[in-house]
C-alpha positions as CSV (number, residue, x, y, z in Angstrom):
1,M,-64.9,36.6,82.9
2,K,-66.6,33.2,83.0
3,L,-67.5,31.5,80.3
4,P,-71.5,29.9,79.6
5,A,-71.4,26.6,80.8
6,A,-72.8,25.3,77.0
7,L,-69.9,27.0,75.2
8,I,-67.4,25.5,78.2
9,A,-69.0,22.1,77.1
10,L,-68.3,22.9,73.1
11,I,-64.6,23.4,73.4
12,A,-64.2,20.7,75.5
13,G,-65.7,18.3,73.3
14,I,-63.6,19.7,70.1
15,L,-60.3,20.2,71.6
16,A,-60.6,16.8,74.0
17,T,-59.5,14.1,71.7
18,T,-61.5,10.8,73.0
19,A,-61.2,7.2,71.7
20,S,-64.9,5.7,70.8
21,A,-64.9,3.2,68.1
22,G,-63.6,4.7,64.9
23,T,-62.1,8.1,66.6
24,R,-58.7,8.6,66.0
25,V,-56.5,8.0,69.1
26,D,-53.3,10.8,69.7
27,N,-49.6,9.5,70.4
28,F,-48.7,9.2,73.8
29,R,-46.1,7.3,75.8
30,L,-46.0,5.5,79.2
31,L,-43.6,4.4,81.3
32,D,-45.1,0.7,82.5
33,Q,-44.7,-1.1,85.9
34,D,-40.7,-1.8,85.5
35,R,-40.2,1.6,84.3
36,Q,-39.6,1.3,81.0
37,S,-41.0,3.5,78.2
38,H,-43.5,2.8,75.9
39,E,-44.8,4.9,73.3
40,L,-47.8,4.4,70.9
41,Y,-46.9,5.1,67.5
42,Y,-43.5,3.7,67.8
43,H,-45.7,0.4,66.5
44,N,-46.4,1.8,63.7
45,D,-45.4,-1.6,62.1
46,A,-48.1,-3.4,63.8
47,T,-51.1,-5.5,62.3
48,A,-52.5,-4.2,65.9
49,V,-52.4,-2.6,69.3
50,V,-54.5,-4.4,72.2
51,F,-54.6,-2.7,75.7
52,L,-56.4,-4.3,78.5
53,V,-57.6,-2.0,81.2
54,Q,-56.0,-3.1,84.1
55,A,-57.0,-2.5,88.4
56,N,-55.4,-4.1,91.1
57,G,-57.3,-6.2,93.0
58,C,-60.3,-6.3,90.0
59,P,-61.3,-10.0,89.9
60,I,-62.3,-9.7,86.7
61,A,-59.8,-8.0,85.3
62,R,-57.4,-11.2,87.1
63,N,-59.7,-13.5,85.8
64,L,-59.3,-12.1,82.2
65,L,-55.0,-12.7,82.4
66,T,-55.1,-16.2,80.8
67,D,-57.4,-15.7,78.1
68,Y,-55.5,-12.3,77.6
69,R,-52.3,-14.0,77.3
70,A,-53.2,-17.1,75.2
71,L,-54.4,-14.5,72.3
72,R,-50.8,-12.5,72.2
73,D,-49.2,-16.1,72.3
74,T,-51.8,-16.6,69.4
75,Y,-51.0,-13.6,67.7
76,A,-47.6,-13.2,68.0
77,D,-46.8,-14.5,64.5
78,K,-49.8,-11.7,63.0
79,G,-47.7,-8.3,63.9
80,V,-50.1,-7.4,67.0
81,R,-49.2,-5.7,69.8
82,F,-50.3,-6.4,73.5
83,A,-50.2,-4.5,76.5
84,M,-51.9,-3.2,79.8
85,I,-53.1,0.0,81.0
86,N,-53.7,1.2,84.7
87,A,-55.3,4.7,85.3
88,S,-56.5,3.6,88.8
89,L,-55.8,6.5,91.4
90,Q,-55.3,4.3,94.1
91,D,-52.9,2.3,92.0
92,T,-48.8,3.1,92.6
93,R,-46.1,1.9,90.4
94,E,-44.9,-0.4,93.2
95,A,-48.3,-2.6,93.7
96,I,-48.7,-2.8,90.0
97,R,-45.6,-4.4,89.9
98,A,-46.5,-6.6,93.2
99,E,-49.6,-7.5,91.0
100,A,-47.8,-8.6,88.0
101,E,-45.9,-10.3,89.9
102,E,-48.3,-12.3,92.0
103,F,-50.3,-13.2,88.8
104,G,-47.5,-13.3,86.6
105,I,-48.1,-10.9,84.4
106,D,-45.5,-11.1,81.6
107,M,-46.4,-8.3,79.9
108,P,-46.2,-4.4,79.9
109,I,-48.3,-2.7,81.8
110,L,-48.6,1.1,81.4
111,V,-48.9,3.4,84.3
112,D,-51.2,6.3,83.6
113,E,-50.4,8.3,86.8
114,T,-51.9,11.3,85.6
115,Q,-55.3,10.0,84.0
116,L,-55.0,12.0,81.0
117,I,-54.4,9.4,78.9
118,G,-57.8,7.4,80.4
119,E,-59.6,10.1,80.2
120,A,-59.0,10.8,76.3
121,L,-59.4,7.3,76.0
122,E,-62.6,7.2,77.5
123,L,-61.7,4.4,80.0
124,D,-64.3,3.4,82.4
125,R,-64.1,-0.5,83.7
126,S,-61.1,-2.5,84.1
127,G,-61.4,-5.4,82.0
128,E,-62.2,-3.5,78.9
129,V,-60.1,-4.2,75.8
130,L,-59.3,-1.5,73.1
131,V,-57.7,-2.7,69.6
132,I,-55.8,0.5,67.4
133,D,-55.8,0.1,64.2
134,P,-52.1,1.6,63.1
135,R,-52.9,2.2,59.5
136,N,-55.1,5.3,61.1
137,W,-54.5,5.2,64.3
138,E,-58.3,4.8,65.0
139,V,-59.6,2.8,67.8
140,A,-61.1,-0.4,65.7
141,Y,-63.3,-2.3,68.8
142,R,-63.7,-1.9,72.5
143,G,-65.6,-3.5,74.9
144,P,-65.0,-7.3,76.5
145,L,-62.8,-9.6,75.5
146,S,-65.3,-12.2,75.2
147,D,-68.2,-13.5,76.9
148,R,-66.7,-15.7,79.3
149,V,-66.3,-13.8,82.2
150,G,-69.4,-11.5,84.2
151,Y,-70.2,-10.1,87.2
152,E,-69.6,-13.6,89.8
153,T,-70.3,-15.5,86.7
154,Q,-67.5,-17.3,85.1
155,K,-68.3,-20.1,81.9
156,K,-65.7,-22.8,80.9
157,E,-65.4,-21.7,77.5
158,A,-66.6,-18.5,75.6
159,T,-69.4,-18.9,73.6
160,A,-68.4,-15.0,72.1
161,T,-64.9,-14.2,71.2
162,Y,-65.3,-10.7,70.2
163,L,-61.6,-9.8,70.7
164,A,-60.3,-12.5,67.9
165,D,-62.9,-11.4,65.6
166,A,-62.1,-8.4,65.7
167,L,-58.4,-8.8,65.8
168,D,-59.3,-10.8,62.6
169,S,-61.3,-8.1,60.9
170,V,-58.6,-5.4,61.2
171,I,-55.9,-7.9,59.9
172,A,-57.9,-8.4,57.2
173,G,-58.5,-4.9,56.7
174,E,-62.5,-5.9,56.7
175,P,-65.3,-4.0,58.6
176,I,-65.9,-5.2,62.4
177,A,-69.3,-6.3,62.9
178,E,-70.0,-4.6,66.2
179,P,-67.4,-1.8,66.7
180,R,-68.3,-1.0,70.6
181,R,-70.0,-3.2,73.1
182,D,-70.6,-2.7,76.6
183,A,-67.7,-4.3,79.0
184,V,-67.9,-5.6,82.5
185,G,-64.8,-4.8,85.0
186,C,-64.3,-2.4,87.8
187,I,-65.0,1.6,87.7
188,I,-62.3,3.3,87.5
189,N,-62.6,6.9,89.3
190,F,-61.6,9.9,87.1
191,P,-62.8,12.7,88.9
192,E,-61.5,15.2,86.7
193,R,-64.2,14.6,84.6
194,E,-66.8,16.0,86.5
195,R,-64.6,19.2,86.7
196,V,-64.3,20.4,82.9
197,A,-66.4,23.6,83.9
198,E,-63.5,24.0,86.2
199,H,-61.0,23.7,84.1
200,A,-61.9,26.7,81.6
201,E,-61.6,28.8,85.1
202,I,-57.6,27.9,85.4
203,S,-56.1,31.0,85.8
204,Y,-53.9,31.9,82.8
205,S,-52.2,34.7,84.6
206,E,-51.6,33.1,88.0
207,T,-51.1,29.4,87.3
208,I,-50.2,29.1,83.7
209,A,-47.7,31.6,83.0
210,P,-45.9,31.0,86.3
211,L,-45.7,27.0,85.7
212,L,-44.1,27.8,82.3
213,Q,-41.8,30.5,83.4
214,E,-40.2,27.7,86.4
215,R,-40.3,24.8,83.9
216,C,-40.0,26.3,80.1
217,T,-38.6,29.5,79.7
218,A,-35.0,28.5,80.4
219,C,-35.0,27.0,76.8
220,H,-37.9,29.3,75.3
221,R,-37.0,32.7,75.3
222,P,-35.6,35.4,72.8
223,G,-31.9,33.7,72.7
224,G,-32.6,30.7,73.5
225,I,-32.2,27.3,72.4
226,G,-35.8,26.8,72.0
227,P,-37.4,27.5,68.1
228,W,-39.9,29.5,69.7
229,A,-40.1,31.8,72.7
230,M,-42.7,32.3,75.0
231,T,-43.3,35.8,75.6
232,S,-47.1,36.3,75.3
233,Y,-50.5,34.3,76.1
234,E,-50.9,35.0,72.3
235,M,-47.5,32.5,71.3
236,I,-49.0,29.8,74.1
237,R,-52.5,29.6,72.9
238,G,-50.9,29.5,69.2
239,F,-49.1,26.7,70.3
240,A,-51.0,25.2,72.7
241,P,-52.1,21.9,70.8
242,M,-48.3,21.6,70.4
243,I,-47.8,21.7,73.8
244,R,-50.0,19.1,74.1
245,E,-48.9,16.8,72.5
246,V,-45.0,17.2,73.8
247,V,-46.4,16.4,77.3
248,R,-48.7,13.7,76.5
249,T,-45.4,12.2,74.6
250,R,-42.7,13.2,77.2
251,R,-40.9,14.8,74.9
252,M,-40.9,18.1,77.1
253,P,-39.7,19.1,79.3
254,P,-36.6,17.2,78.2
255,W,-36.1,15.5,81.9
256,E,-36.8,12.0,82.1
257,V,-36.1,10.6,85.4
258,A,-38.2,8.1,86.8
259,T,-40.1,9.5,89.7
260,D,-40.2,6.7,92.1
261,L,-36.0,6.3,92.7
262,P,-33.7,9.2,94.3
263,E,-34.7,13.0,93.5
264,V,-32.7,15.1,91.6
265,H,-31.4,18.4,91.8
266,A,-32.7,21.5,89.3
267,S,-35.1,18.8,88.0
268,R,-36.9,20.1,85.0
269,A,-39.5,17.7,84.8
270,L,-43.2,18.5,85.4
271,T,-45.3,17.1,88.1
272,V,-48.2,15.2,87.7
273,D,-50.3,18.1,89.4
274,E,-48.6,20.0,86.9
275,K,-49.4,17.9,83.6
276,R,-52.8,17.7,84.7
277,T,-53.6,21.5,85.1
278,L,-51.4,22.5,82.3
279,I,-53.5,19.9,79.5
280,H,-56.8,20.5,80.9
281,W,-56.5,24.3,80.8
282,I,-55.1,23.4,77.7
283,E,-58.4,21.1,76.2
284,A,-60.5,23.5,78.0
285,G,-59.5,26.1,75.2
286,A,-56.7,28.0,76.6
287,P,-58.9,30.0,77.9
288,R,-57.1,33.6,78.7
289,G,-59.0,34.9,81.9
290,D,-58.0,38.1,83.8
291,G,-54.9,39.3,85.5
292,P,-51.8,40.8,83.8
293,D,-49.6,38.5,81.3
294,P,-46.2,37.2,83.2
295,L,-44.5,36.2,80.2
296,K,-44.7,39.4,78.7
297,S,-41.6,40.0,80.8
298,T,-39.3,37.2,79.4
299,A,-36.0,37.9,79.4
300,P,-33.5,36.9,76.5
301,V,-30.9,34.9,77.4
302,P,-28.4,37.5,79.6
303,D,-25.2,38.5,78.8
304,A,-23.9,38.8,82.3
305,W,-22.6,36.0,83.8
306,P,-25.2,34.3,86.3
307,L,-22.5,33.4,89.0
308,G,-21.2,36.9,88.8
309,E,-17.6,38.1,87.8
310,P,-15.4,35.1,86.5
311,D,-11.9,34.7,87.8
312,L,-11.2,33.4,84.0
313,V,-13.1,33.9,81.1
314,V,-11.7,31.4,78.2
315,T,-13.4,31.8,74.3
316,A,-13.7,28.9,71.8
317,P,-12.7,29.7,68.4
318,A,-15.6,31.2,66.2
319,F,-17.5,28.0,64.4
320,T,-20.1,28.2,61.8
321,V,-22.9,26.4,62.0
322,P,-24.9,25.4,58.9
323,A,-28.1,26.3,58.3
324,T,-29.2,22.2,57.8
325,G,-27.9,19.3,57.8
326,I,-26.0,17.0,60.5
327,V,-22.9,19.0,62.5
328,D,-19.4,16.3,63.9
329,Y,-19.0,17.1,67.1
330,Q,-16.1,19.6,67.2
331,F,-13.0,19.4,69.5
332,P,-11.8,22.9,69.7
333,A,-8.8,23.5,71.9
334,V,-7.3,26.9,73.6
335,P,-4.5,27.8,75.6
336,N,-4.3,27.7,79.4
337,P,-3.2,31.5,80.4
338,L,-2.5,30.4,84.1
339,E,0.7,30.8,85.1
340,N,0.0,29.3,88.7
341,D,-2.0,26.2,89.8
342,V,-5.8,26.6,90.6
343,W,-8.5,24.9,92.3
344,V,-11.7,25.6,90.3
345,R,-14.9,25.9,92.3
346,A,-17.7,26.7,90.0
347,V,-18.0,26.9,86.0
348,S,-20.2,28.6,83.6
349,I,-20.9,28.1,80.1
350,K,-22.3,31.4,78.1
351,P,-23.2,30.1,74.1
352,G,-22.4,32.7,71.8
353,N,-25.9,31.6,70.2
354,G,-28.1,29.9,71.9
355,K,-29.6,28.6,69.3
356,V,-27.0,26.6,67.9
357,V,-25.6,25.2,70.6
358,H,-26.7,21.7,72.1
359,H,-24.0,21.0,74.8
360,V,-20.7,21.7,75.8
361,L,-18.1,19.4,77.8
362,I,-14.7,21.5,78.7
363,G,-11.7,19.8,80.5
364,T,-8.3,20.5,81.1
365,T,-4.9,18.6,79.6
366,E,-1.4,19.5,81.3
367,E,0.2,18.8,77.8
368,V,-0.2,20.5,74.2
369,I,-2.4,18.0,71.9
370,P,-2.0,19.4,68.0
371,D,-5.4,19.6,66.3
372,G,-6.2,16.9,64.6
373,D,-4.6,14.2,67.1
374,E,-7.2,11.8,67.9
375,D,-6.3,12.3,71.6
376,R,-8.3,14.9,71.2
377,L,-11.4,13.3,71.1
378,D,-11.5,12.6,74.6
379,A,-9.0,15.2,75.9
380,V,-12.1,16.6,77.8
381,F,-12.3,13.8,80.1
382,S,-8.4,14.1,81.1
383,N,-9.3,16.9,84.0
384,Y,-13.4,17.2,83.4
385,L,-14.6,20.6,84.4
386,M,-18.2,20.5,83.5
387,G,-20.9,19.5,81.1
388,Y,-23.3,22.4,80.0
389,A,-27.1,21.9,78.0
390,P,-29.6,24.0,78.0
391,G,-31.0,25.4,81.4
392,A,-27.7,24.0,82.7
393,E,-25.5,26.8,82.6
394,S,-23.5,26.8,85.3
395,Y,-22.0,24.1,88.0
396,V,-21.1,24.9,91.2
397,Y,-19.3,22.1,92.7
398,P,-19.9,20.2,96.1
399,E,-19.4,22.0,99.1
400,G,-15.7,21.6,100.0
401,T,-14.5,20.4,96.9
402,G,-12.7,21.7,93.6
403,V,-10.7,20.4,90.4
404,L,-7.2,21.6,90.2
405,V,-6.2,22.7,87.0
406,K,-2.3,23.1,86.7
407,Q,-0.8,25.9,84.8
408,G,0.4,25.3,81.2
409,G,-1.2,22.9,78.9
410,Q,-4.5,23.4,77.4
411,I,-8.3,24.0,77.7
412,H,-10.3,21.7,75.6
413,L,-14.3,21.8,74.7
414,Q,-16.0,19.2,73.4
415,M,-19.3,21.1,71.1
416,H,-22.4,19.5,69.6
417,Y,-24.2,21.9,67.6
418,T,-27.7,21.9,66.2
419,P,-28.8,23.9,62.9
420,Y,-32.2,25.6,63.4
421,G,-32.4,27.0,59.7
422,V,-30.3,29.5,59.6
423,A,-26.2,29.4,59.5
424,A,-24.8,31.3,62.7
425,T,-21.4,32.1,63.6
426,D,-20.5,30.4,67.6
427,E,-18.1,31.7,70.0
428,T,-18.8,30.2,73.3
429,Q,-17.4,31.4,76.5
430,V,-16.4,29.5,79.6
431,A,-16.4,31.3,82.7
432,L,-14.0,29.7,85.6
433,Y,-14.2,30.7,89.3
434,F,-11.8,29.6,91.8
435,H,-11.1,29.3,95.7
436,D,-8.9,31.1,97.6
437,E,-7.5,28.5,99.2
438,A,-7.3,24.9,98.3
439,P,-10.3,23.4,99.2
440,K,-11.1,20.0,101.9
441,H,-11.0,17.4,99.3
442,H,-10.5,16.7,95.5
443,L,-13.7,16.5,93.4
444,R,-12.9,13.4,91.0
445,Q,-14.7,12.3,87.5
446,Q,-15.0,8.6,86.6
447,V,-16.5,6.9,83.8
448,V,-17.8,3.6,83.4
449,M,-17.3,2.3,79.4
450,G,-18.2,-0.8,77.9
451,W,-15.4,-1.0,74.9
452,D,-16.8,-4.3,73.5
453,I,-20.7,-3.7,73.4
454,A,-22.4,-5.2,69.3
455,I,-25.6,-4.4,69.4
456,P,-27.2,-7.1,66.7
457,P,-29.1,-5.5,63.5
458,G,-32.5,-5.3,64.0
459,E,-32.3,-5.7,67.6
460,A,-34.9,-3.4,69.3
461,R,-34.2,-3.5,72.9
462,H,-30.3,-4.9,73.5
463,E,-28.8,-4.3,77.0
464,E,-25.4,-3.7,77.8
465,T,-24.1,-3.3,81.1
466,A,-20.5,-2.4,82.9
467,Y,-19.1,-1.4,85.8
468,F,-16.6,0.8,88.4
469,R,-16.0,-0.9,91.7
470,F,-14.7,1.3,94.1
471,D,-11.5,0.1,96.2
472,R,-12.5,2.3,99.3
473,E,-14.8,4.3,100.6
474,A,-16.6,7.2,98.4
475,E,-19.4,9.6,98.3
476,I,-21.3,9.9,94.8
477,Y,-22.5,13.2,93.9
478,S,-23.8,13.1,90.4
479,L,-24.2,11.1,87.3
480,F,-24.2,11.6,83.4
481,P,-25.4,9.1,81.2
482,H,-24.4,9.3,77.7
483,A,-25.3,6.7,74.3
484,H,-25.9,7.9,70.9
485,Y,-28.8,7.6,68.5
486,R,-29.7,3.9,69.3
487,G,-29.9,4.9,72.7
488,H,-33.4,3.8,74.4
489,S,-32.8,4.2,77.9
490,T,-30.4,3.7,80.6
491,R,-29.7,3.5,84.0
492,F,-27.3,3.4,87.0
493,D,-27.9,1.0,90.3
494,I,-25.0,0.5,93.2
495,E,-23.9,-3.1,94.2
496,Y,-22.5,-3.8,97.7
497,P,-20.6,-5.8,98.6
498,D,-22.8,-8.0,100.0
499,G,-24.2,-8.2,96.7
500,K,-27.9,-6.3,97.2
501,R,-28.1,-4.1,94.4
502,E,-30.1,-0.6,95.1
503,P,-31.4,1.7,92.3
504,L,-29.4,4.7,91.9
505,L,-31.0,6.7,88.6
506,H,-33.1,5.3,85.9
507,V,-33.9,7.6,82.4
508,P,-36.8,5.7,81.1
509,R,-36.7,7.5,77.6
510,Y,-33.0,8.3,76.8
511,D,-32.7,11.3,74.4
512,F,-29.3,11.9,72.5
513,N,-30.3,15.4,72.0
514,W,-30.6,16.3,75.5
515,Q,-27.9,15.6,77.7
516,H,-28.0,15.7,81.3
517,T,-26.0,15.8,84.4
518,Y,-27.9,14.5,87.1
519,T,-26.7,15.1,90.7
520,L,-28.4,13.6,93.5
521,A,-30.0,15.5,96.3
522,E,-27.4,13.7,98.9
523,P,-24.3,12.4,98.4
524,L,-24.5,8.9,98.5
525,T,-21.4,7.2,100.7
526,V,-20.7,3.9,99.2
527,P,-18.3,1.3,100.7
528,A,-15.0,0.1,99.7
529,G,-16.1,-3.3,97.4
530,S,-19.2,-1.1,96.0
531,R,-19.3,-1.1,92.2
532,I,-21.8,1.6,90.1
533,V,-23.3,-0.6,87.5
534,H,-24.3,1.1,84.4
535,T,-26.5,-0.2,82.0
536,S,-27.7,1.0,78.3
537,V,-30.7,-0.6,76.5
538,Y,-29.9,0.5,72.6
539,D,-32.8,0.0,69.4
540,N,-30.9,-1.0,66.4
541,S,-34.6,-1.7,64.7
542,A,-35.8,0.2,62.1
543,R,-38.6,1.7,64.0
544,N,-36.0,4.0,65.6
545,P,-36.4,7.0,63.4
546,A,-32.8,8.2,64.5
547,N,-31.3,4.9,63.8
548,P,-28.5,5.5,60.9
549,D,-28.7,1.8,59.8
550,P,-30.8,-0.5,61.3
551,E,-28.7,-3.8,59.3
552,R,-25.7,-3.2,61.1
553,T,-23.7,-4.7,64.0
554,V,-22.9,-1.8,65.9
555,P,-19.6,-1.3,67.4
556,W,-18.2,1.0,70.2
557,G,-16.9,4.4,68.7
558,L,-16.7,8.0,69.0
559,Q,-18.9,9.1,66.0
560,S,-22.9,9.1,66.4
561,H,-23.0,6.7,63.4
562,D,-21.6,4.0,66.4
563,E,-22.5,3.5,70.1
564,M,-20.9,4.1,73.4
565,L,-21.8,2.2,76.6
566,Y,-20.7,5.7,78.8
567,G,-21.9,6.2,82.2
568,G,-20.1,9.2,84.2
569,F,-20.2,10.5,87.5
570,F,-18.0,13.0,89.9
571,F,-17.5,11.6,93.4
572,R,-14.6,12.0,95.8
573,W,-13.0,9.7,98.0
574,T,-14.3,9.8,101.6
575,E,-10.7,9.6,103.3
576,G,-8.8,11.5,100.9
577,T,-8.4,15.4,101.1
578,A,-6.7,17.9,98.7
579,E,-3.3,18.1,101.1
580,T,-3.2,14.3,101.6
581,P,-5.6,12.5,98.5
582,V,-5.5,8.5,98.8
583,H,-6.0,8.4,94.9
584,D,-4.1,5.8,93.4
585,Q,-4.6,6.0,89.3
586,M,-3.3,3.0,88.4
587,A,-5.9,1.1,90.4
588,F,-8.1,3.8,89.3
589,E,-7.8,3.0,85.5
590,I,-7.8,-0.3,86.1
591,N,-10.7,-0.4,87.8
592,Q,-12.4,0.8,84.9
593,F,-11.0,-1.7,82.3
594,F,-12.1,-4.5,84.7
595,G,-15.6,-3.0,84.3
596,A,-15.4,-3.0,81.2
597,L,-14.6,-6.1,80.1
598,D,-16.1,-8.3,82.9
599,D,-18.7,-9.5,81.0
600,N,-20.3,-11.9,83.8
601,F,-19.8,-9.5,86.6
602,D,-17.3,-12.3,88.5
603,G,-14.5,-9.7,89.4
604,V,-11.6,-11.6,87.4
605,M,-11.1,-11.7,83.7
606,Q,-11.3,-14.8,81.8
607,Q,-9.4,-15.0,78.5
608,D,-12.2,-15.0,76.7
609,E,-13.5,-11.8,78.1
610,M,-10.0,-10.2,76.6
611,P,-10.0,-8.2,73.5
612,R,-8.4,-9.6,70.8
613,R,-4.8,-8.5,71.2
614,L,-5.1,-8.6,74.9
615,G,-5.9,-12.2,75.0
616,E,-2.9,-12.9,72.6
617,A,-0.7,-10.9,74.6
618,F,-1.4,-13.1,77.1
619,G,-1.1,-16.2,74.8
620,A,2.3,-18.9,75.3
621,G,1.2,-19.7,79.3
622,R,1.9,-15.7,80.1
623,F,-2.0,-15.7,81.4
624,D,-0.8,-18.8,83.6
625,S,2.4,-17.1,85.4
626,F,0.5,-13.7,86.2
627,N,-2.6,-16.1,87.6
628,A,-1.0,-16.0,91.1
629,D,-4.1,-17.8,92.7
630,K,-4.2,-19.9,89.5
631,D,-8.1,-19.8,89.5
632,D,-9.7,-19.3,85.6
633,G,-9.2,-15.7,85.6
634,L,-7.0,-12.7,86.5
635,S,-7.7,-10.5,89.7
636,P,-7.2,-6.4,89.1
637,A,-4.0,-6.9,91.5
638,E,-2.8,-9.9,89.1
639,Y,-3.5,-7.8,85.9
640,R,-1.9,-4.9,87.9
641,A,1.4,-7.1,88.1
642,Y,1.2,-7.8,84.8
643,V,0.8,-3.9,83.6
644,E,3.4,-3.3,85.6
645,Y,6.0,-5.8,84.5
646,R,5.3,-4.6,80.5
647,R,5.7,-0.8,81.7
648,K,9.3,-1.9,83.4
649,Q,9.9,-3.8,80.1
650,R,8.7,-0.9,77.6
651,A,11.2,1.4,79.8
652,Q,14.2,-1.0,79.5
653,Q,13.5,-1.3,75.5
654,A,13.6,2.1,75.8
655,A,16.9,2.8,77.5
656,A,18.3,-0.1,75.6
657,G,17.4,1.9,72.0
658,D,19.0,4.9,73.7
C-alpha cells in the first residue's frame, strides 16, 4: 500500500526531529576523530554547548578555526562546551584526523558517519555554528560565527560577533535578538533528504523485521533478558520512538567497537546502512506495508542445548533475585564430578531465568575453596573456561585448542544478576563438551591488571594503563575488557619489540551492564618481547549517572563501588603443544605483576613503583643485592631471583618449625 505524498510529508514533519532555532534537540552520541565517545546530554551542567560544522578542505571552515579556538578559551571558565561536527559523506575518520593534525584542531570533531544526526540538526553548510541551551536542549542560535569570513573575502577583524553575543545572552538567560541567520560555507550533501517518500516504502516484512531478527531478538524474545519481546509489528510500532533513541545514543545494540579497527566475530552492532534504514523507516512513521510478519515466529529462549548433547551438565545452586535493587556478585561453587582429566573443547551456559542473569563466568580449581573464603572471588580465573552474556551463550574454542580440566576440586561461577521488577529464582546450568583426544594446543587465559590505580575525585577522564609482556611468540584469540561503574572507554594495543604500537581493540563506550568477549576474526601472532597494552578511561565526575561517589579517590577493588583495570585475553604459545607445553607459570605471573606496576613502561621496576609492603621488603640494601646489573630497577629475571629466594627461605622456616 502506497501512502499519498502529502501524508508522507506530514508524517516526516511530525516524526523527524529537526533543529531550527528554538527546537528541542534529541539526545545523540557520536565518536570523534580519535574514536572517543561523546553524548550531548552528558553536558547537562554546561551553560551552553556549541558546535561548529566542519568539513575537510572547506576554506571557510578552516579560516574560522582561529576565531573558534579563541572563543573556546574565552568562555572556558563560563561553563561553555565547544566541539565540532562533521557529517560530510566524503570525509572518513582517518581523513578528519589528518585534517585535525594539519590544522592544529585540538577539540573533538564528532563524526556523523550515518548523517542521521546532521539530518535531524538540519545541517546545510560547513562553517555554521549551533548553540544549544542545556536548560531545555533547544537550539538557541544557529548561523555564522561572525561577519569576518565570507566567500573569498576576509576582514582583519569582525564587526559583528554573532556567536559571542548569543553566548552572552544564553548565559545571562536573556533572549537572542536574531536566533537564526544564514551562514556561509561549503554545502553538505544529504542525499537521503530527497528520499523521504522512498523511506515510507521501506518494507517492514522484507527489510526491517529480518534486520531486527539478526541484531536484536537474541535478547528481545520471550524469556530473554530484553525488557520486551519483538514478537510482532505492533510491538515494534509501539516501541519505535524508543528504538530511535537507543540507536541514536548508541545504547543498543550493546556492542560498541570502533569500526575502523580489526573486526571481531559475532558482532551485534548495526552497520551504518542498517542504522540509516531503521531510523529512516521509523521517522517515516514505521509503516507496516504488505507481506507477512516474520517477528510472529520469534521463538522463546530454547530449552535444548545449542551445541547438542553435552558431555557434562553442572547446575548452580538456586538463587533468588529480588524485584528491585542492586545484587552483589555471587560466587557459587559445585563439586567437580569428573573421575578423570578431560580436555574441554566448548562451553554453553543456560540461565535458569534469562531476565535476571546478566553475565556468568566459569572456571575450575583443583582444590576445594570453602564458601566465604576470599579466594572464591577470583577462583573462576584459576582455570578459566568461558564468560556468558545474552546473545553469547556458547563458546567453541579455536580449532586445535582446548582447556585441561583435572578431576576433583570445584567448578566455580561468578554470577551477575539484574532485577527486573519481579522477584525471581535462577538455577543456571553449564554444559561442557570434551575432546575425544588431547588437542594440539593448550588454550590459555591471562589478565592485564593494574592494582595500583587511583582515580581522583571529580575527574571526568582519568586514564590508567598496564601491560603483559610475552616472553615467547604467542597467538592471541580474544579479548575481554572489564571495569566497574566508572568505566568510560577501554582499549587494547600491541606494542612490538621495536616500540611500534598498533591498535587491537577499542571500545569507545564501555558499559558495565554489557560485558563482552571480543574474538578476533583472525588470531594475531605476536613475537617474543611484545606487550599487550590495556588502557581504561574512567569517569569519576558527577555527570556520570552510575557513579556511586564522585567525591572519592577510587582504588582497585572487587566490589563495584571500587574500580578495576582488567583486560583478559585468550591465547596460546605458538611453539607449545598439549603434549610438550612450554608454559613457565612463574614467568607468567611475574610478567603480569611487572605490567601492573611498571608505570613508566621501561621494563624494570623501581622502588617507588613497588607497593608499600614490597618496597619495605626491599629495604636495608636488599634491592641492591638483587639488582645484578646495578641499574635503577629490577628486571623480571632479577625479581624472579628474589621470588625464588623468598620461597626457599619460607620453606626453610617451615621445615625449622616442624
